[in-house]
N, C-alpha and C positions, 0 to 999 in steps of 0.2 A: 306443367305440370307446376301441383302447390306443394310445397315444402312444407311438415308437419311442425311446429311450435318445436315440440321437445328435440327433434335432431337440431334443430337450427341451434337451440342453444347447447347443445354438443358438443356441436364446431362451433360453435363459440368458446366457449369453455375449455377446447384443446385447440384453436390456433392463442389466447389469449397462453396461459400456460406453455408452448410451445417458444412462444414470444419471449417468453420473460425468460425459459432456459438460455434460450438462445443469446440473448442479451445476458447472462451469470447471472440475471434477480436471481434465480433458486437453482439450486442442485437437485440430480433428478430423483431424487426423494419428497420432491417438490416443500424443502423448508431455507430457510436463504440461510446462505454459508456463515458460520460465526467467524467474527472478525478477528484476525489476528493477532494476540497478544503484540507489543512494542514497548513498553516502556520498559524505562532504565538505560544503564548506558550500551552504546554502541561503538566499539572503535574500529578506527581503518583500516582495511588491511593493504598491503599493496600498494601503488600509489597515491593510495588513502590513509597510511599511515600517518604524517599527521593532522589529520581529522579523526574527529570523534562527535558522536549524535548524542545528546543526553534527552531523549522522547519521556515526556508524560501522555497518558493515555483515560479520556471517561467516552468509552465504545468505542463508538468508533471516528471520532473527534480526539486527534494529534495534536499536541503541541512539545515545543522543542526548542534548544536546542544546537546550532552545528560550530564547531568549536576547533577552532587551529592556531595557534603557538598565538595564542590573549586574546583573539581574535575572535568576536561573540556574535551571531545570525541565526534573528526567533526566526524561527520556522514554525507554519501553523500545517495539515493534514487530514486527512482522513483514510481511516481503510474499506475497503471494501473488498471482504475475503480475506484474502494472501496479499490484496496487493498497497503501498502508503502512496498518496499521489501528494503530495508536495506543494500547498498553493507558492509561484511565483513572486522571486526577490529581485532586487535591481542582479544580480546573477546566475539567476535562474528559477528553474523546478525541477524539483527529482520526482520521478515513478519510482520504488523500490519494493519487490518483491521476498518477503519473508520467505526464507528456506527454509529450515532447520530453524541454527542457532545463528543463523543469515540475512542480514538485509544487504538483497545482491539491487545496483546500480539495473534497472531494464530499458529508460527512458529519463528524455526530458529533455528540458529546453535553459537555453542560454547556455552559458561557462562550463555550470556545473555538470552538464550533460556530454561532454565530454570523457567523464567519470563512469562512461555506460562499460557492463562489463565488470565493473570490480566490487567492492562489498565492503559492507560491514559485518562484522564479529559483536552479537553479545560477548561482554567483561562481566568477567568473573569474579570483579572487585569494586570497586570503588573509582577506580581510575586507570585509566590504559595505558599499559609499559609504553616507549615511546623509542 
């Protein structure tokens, strides 16, 4: 049975769109999800109360500092929709999901991944209250 070229083309387009949606490349509307805005100061909550994140963002690229008691670690990462994935450092990598004015630790690797389930809250000022 011969397949009509137009049918084959349409089938290929439907499969490609389905794969992109399943991989999170595009929402149901067909346009890429806007990158969450995470620039600014984020203060650790709960077990992370001694930590803060100061982030700068250029589109999907994020760089900044993870601070704790005067110690500073540079971090770099990438935003995909609402998820920020940091590159691995000697203490590991983080996966953070922006939920409103909160960055929730949802995964990672290394010792820092033990913070899963905790969060950082956006600071209303220039510093974090200890």
